[in-house]
Phi, psi and omega in degrees: 000331180265075180272146177278135180255134179282102181257130179298148180295138181294343181276346181241124178288157180294148182298323179296323178293318178296319179296314180297319179295320179294315180298316181292324180287329179282312186258359183293329181268358182299317181293325177294316179295319180294320180295317180296315180297319181292324178294323177291333181279350184297317182296311180287334181275345182300309179296323179296313180295320180295316179293319179297317179295322178292319180295322183277322188242357179058038179228126175276135183274134171271184185298317182291320178295320178295321178299319178295314180298319180292321179294324177291321176298314180295320179296316177297324178293318180292321180288330178099026181280000000 
């Protein structure tokens, strides 16, 4: 009944904790960098997207429609589609 339990030493963190900390520190800022880059691209891509949408669907985008199109573009970019 009195079995010894293998308890990790308090001076050494668990390997899973080290792995999780490394992954979060490497990739944690990726979304911030991607968001900043995508926000800077909005101004030069706006005329291109508007013209492309007009060429394909013969509809000129107003401000609200462009905001919707840009949010869908950004969402697809974040998801990785």
